[in-house]
Residue frames as qw, qx, qy, qz and C-alpha x, y, z in Angstrom:
[[0.900, 0.295, 0.178, -0.268, -10.83, 182.66, -103.72],
 [0.836, -0.124, 0.398, 0.358, -7.41, 181.04, -104.30],
 [0.218, -0.456, 0.391, 0.769, -6.17, 183.90, -106.48],
 [0.323, 0.454, 0.754, 0.347, -8.98, 183.41, -108.98],
 [0.031, 0.153, -0.079, -0.984, -10.02, 186.50, -110.87],
 [0.341, 0.614, 0.689, -0.176, -13.53, 187.56, -111.79],
 [0.109, -0.050, 0.404, 0.907, -14.54, 189.48, -114.87],
 [0.445, 0.492, 0.427, -0.614, -17.75, 191.23, -115.86],
 [0.688, 0.501, 0.520, 0.072, -19.49, 190.79, -119.20],
 [0.345, 0.936, -0.056, -0.051, -18.24, 193.99, -120.83],
 [0.229, -0.753, 0.604, 0.127, -14.66, 193.29, -119.77],
 [0.677, -0.029, 0.723, 0.131, -14.88, 189.71, -121.05],
 [0.629, 0.715, 0.304, 0.021, -16.16, 190.91, -124.42],
 [0.145, 0.936, -0.315, -0.052, -13.20, 193.30, -124.62],
 [0.482, -0.512, 0.704, 0.100, -10.76, 190.56, -123.54],
 [0.740, 0.257, 0.614, 0.098, -12.06, 188.16, -126.19],
 [0.490, 0.867, 0.092, 0.011, -11.80, 190.88, -128.82],
 [0.013, -0.901, 0.434, 0.016, -8.26, 191.87, -127.82],
 [0.296, -0.529, 0.795, -0.008, -6.70, 188.50, -127.02],
 [0.769, 0.285, -0.327, -0.470, -8.77, 186.02, -129.06],
 [0.858, 0.156, -0.489, -0.011, -6.82, 182.79, -129.37],
 [0.287, 0.333, -0.687, 0.578, -4.87, 183.35, -126.15],
 [0.464, -0.136, 0.475, -0.735, -8.12, 182.95, -124.20],
 [0.270, -0.123, -0.933, -0.202, -9.92, 179.63, -123.80],
 [0.484, -0.161, 0.157, -0.846, -13.61, 180.07, -122.95],
 [0.235, -0.054, -0.970, 0.012, -15.29, 177.12, -121.22],
 [0.588, -0.286, -0.101, -0.750, -19.00, 176.64, -120.56],
 [0.063, 0.133, -0.938, 0.315, -19.61, 174.40, -117.54],
 [0.623, 0.049, 0.227, -0.747, -23.41, 174.33, -117.81],
 [0.634, 0.116, 0.760, -0.079, -25.43, 171.22, -118.63],
 [0.217, 0.093, 0.725, 0.647, -25.97, 170.25, -122.28],
 [0.043, 0.720, 0.688, 0.075, -29.63, 171.26, -121.91],
 [0.150, -0.851, -0.126, 0.488, -28.62, 174.74, -120.78],
 [0.297, -0.369, 0.507, 0.720, -26.04, 175.04, -123.55],
 [0.277, 0.414, 0.774, 0.391, -28.71, 174.23, -126.14],
 [0.029, 0.890, 0.418, -0.182, -30.32, 177.59, -125.27],
 [0.369, 0.886, -0.092, 0.267, -27.23, 179.40, -126.52],
 [0.784, -0.318, -0.044, 0.531, -23.55, 179.87, -125.75],
 [0.065, -0.882, 0.208, 0.418, -21.04, 182.66, -125.85],
 [0.748, 0.639, -0.180, -0.014, -19.33, 182.60, -129.25],
 [0.388, 0.617, -0.633, 0.259, -16.12, 180.60, -129.10],
 [0.566, -0.455, 0.530, -0.437, -17.11, 178.76, -125.94],
 [0.424, 0.187, -0.882, -0.083, -16.28, 175.10, -125.45],
 [0.784, -0.390, -0.139, -0.462, -18.71, 172.77, -123.73],
 [0.436, 0.192, -0.799, 0.366, -17.39, 171.10, -120.59],
 [0.631, -0.610, -0.280, -0.389, -20.15, 170.31, -118.07],
 [0.254, -0.728, 0.489, -0.408, -18.87, 170.81, -114.53],
 [0.878, -0.283, 0.339, -0.184, -19.34, 167.18, -113.49],
 [0.919, 0.329, 0.022, 0.215, -16.89, 166.12, -116.22],
 [0.102, 0.920, -0.331, 0.183, -14.14, 168.58, -115.26],
 [0.585, -0.582, 0.565, -0.015, -12.24, 166.13, -112.98],
 [0.870, 0.181, 0.435, 0.145, -12.07, 163.64, -115.86],
 [0.579, 0.740, 0.094, 0.328, -10.49, 166.29, -118.09],
 [0.456, -0.851, 0.106, 0.237, -7.95, 167.62, -115.58],
 [0.717, -0.166, 0.382, 0.558, -4.91, 166.52, -117.61],
 [0.446, 0.632, 0.372, 0.514, -5.79, 168.82, -120.51],
 [0.127, -0.963, -0.078, -0.223, -5.40, 171.82, -118.19],
 [0.784, -0.481, 0.015, 0.393, -2.10, 170.90, -116.51],
 [0.520, -0.181, 0.281, 0.786, 0.13, 172.60, -119.09],
 [0.259, 0.815, 0.476, 0.206, -2.38, 175.08, -120.48],
 [0.416, -0.056, 0.010, 0.908, -0.72, 178.35, -121.50],
 [0.099, -0.508, -0.389, -0.762, -3.88, 180.24, -122.43],
 [0.265, -0.102, 0.442, -0.851, -6.03, 182.21, -120.01],
 [0.180, -0.313, -0.924, -0.124, -8.97, 180.03, -118.94],
 [0.337, -0.072, 0.162, -0.925, -12.31, 181.80, -118.60],
 [0.076, -0.266, -0.961, 0.027, -15.18, 179.74, -117.19],
 [0.378, -0.071, 0.056, -0.921, -18.86, 180.59, -117.28],
 [0.005, -0.312, -0.948, 0.069, -22.18, 179.05, -116.30],
 [0.082, -0.737, -0.602, -0.296, -25.70, 180.37, -115.75],
 [0.293, -0.931, -0.155, -0.153, -25.01, 182.67, -112.80],
 [0.203, 0.772, -0.485, 0.358, -21.31, 182.34, -111.96],
 [0.694, -0.519, 0.413, -0.280, -21.49, 179.78, -109.13],
 [0.967, 0.061, 0.227, 0.095, -20.55, 176.59, -111.00],
 [0.623, 0.670, -0.156, 0.373, -17.88, 178.39, -113.00],
 [0.212, -0.789, 0.443, -0.368, -16.38, 179.67, -109.74],
 [0.869, -0.294, 0.384, -0.102, -16.31, 176.05, -108.53],
 [0.879, 0.418, 0.035, 0.226, -14.50, 175.04, -111.72],
 [0.273, 0.802, -0.327, 0.418, -11.86, 177.73, -111.17],
 [0.517, -0.647, 0.457, -0.323, -11.43, 176.74, -107.52],
 [0.970, -0.035, 0.241, -0.001, -11.10, 173.06, -108.42],
 [0.761, 0.542, -0.095, 0.344, -8.40, 173.71, -111.01],
 [0.000, -0.814, 0.388, -0.432, -6.52, 176.05, -108.68],
 [0.727, -0.488, 0.422, -0.235, -6.55, 173.39, -105.93],
 [0.959, 0.151, 0.203, 0.125, -5.22, 170.86, -108.44],
 [0.535, -0.496, 0.317, 0.605, -2.24, 173.08, -109.16],
 [0.532, 0.625, 0.411, 0.397, -3.24, 174.34, -112.60],
 [0.415, -0.401, -0.015, 0.817, -1.03, 177.36, -113.24],
 [0.168, 0.466, 0.497, 0.712, -2.96, 178.99, -116.06],
 [0.160, -0.019, 0.218, -0.963, -4.70, 182.27, -115.34],
 [0.084, -0.436, -0.896, -0.029, -8.20, 181.29, -114.12],
 [0.174, 0.003, 0.051, -0.983, -11.06, 183.74, -114.56],
 [0.114, 0.467, 0.861, -0.166, -14.73, 183.40, -113.61],
 [0.075, -0.401, -0.390, -0.826, -17.43, 185.32, -115.50],
 [0.072, 0.177, 0.605, -0.773, -19.21, 187.16, -112.69],
 [0.517, 0.334, 0.243, -0.749, -22.98, 186.77, -113.02],
 [0.523, 0.096, 0.829, 0.175, -22.59, 184.11, -115.69],
 [0.171, 0.274, 0.681, 0.657, -24.49, 184.03, -118.93],
 [0.074, -0.805, -0.578, 0.109, -27.38, 185.83, -117.24],
 [0.193, -0.801, 0.010, 0.566, -25.29, 188.98, -116.82],
 [0.335, -0.114, 0.618, 0.702, -23.73, 188.47, -120.27],
 [0.103, 0.561, 0.717, 0.401, -27.21, 188.69, -121.85],
 [0.180, -0.865, -0.383, 0.270, -28.28, 191.55, -119.54],
 [0.303, -0.605, 0.234, 0.698, -25.23, 193.48, -120.74],
 [0.564, 0.706, -0.017, -0.428, -26.51, 193.15, -124.31],
 [0.091, -0.497, 0.807, 0.306, -23.89, 190.64, -125.38],
 [0.739, 0.223, -0.357, -0.526, -24.89, 188.07, -128.01],
 [0.682, -0.188, 0.700, -0.096, -25.35, 184.33, -127.75],
 [0.421, 0.404, -0.655, -0.481, -24.76, 181.84, -130.51],
 [0.955, -0.036, -0.092, -0.278, -26.08, 178.36, -131.19],
 [0.673, -0.493, 0.533, 0.141, -23.76, 175.67, -129.84],
 [0.698, 0.663, -0.234, -0.139, -21.25, 175.11, -132.63],
 [0.147, 0.632, -0.748, 0.138, -18.02, 173.86, -131.08],
 [0.781, -0.078, -0.619, -0.018, -17.53, 170.22, -130.35],
 [0.671, -0.723, 0.043, -0.162, -17.57, 169.53, -126.67],
 [0.067, 0.730, -0.657, 0.177, -14.14, 169.43, -125.06],
 [0.540, -0.284, 0.743, -0.275, -15.10, 166.11, -123.49],
 [0.871, 0.353, 0.058, -0.336, -16.28, 164.35, -126.67]]
């Protein structure tokens, strides 16, 4: 998958705890899905808007972790950015927010302004 990494929910929780600000967490679900809850610190960027926001990722130094409902759309986001030559570390949350919740990890109400606003 173009050198894209995958991470499980427990490992992502540990990564966010350990590396905090050096990790950028992006939610590529629809606004309606996001309204049901997000991972704390996540930024809203619906998948269909990703191509319009490509420039913000060109020189990104932080690790980029993408998630969606089940991991499929977030994998597409990672693949798209890799094909566009984005050099940041790209990580997909395996199993998406479904597995995050199954692993007992918390959700929060959407609080961050959307990256595309």
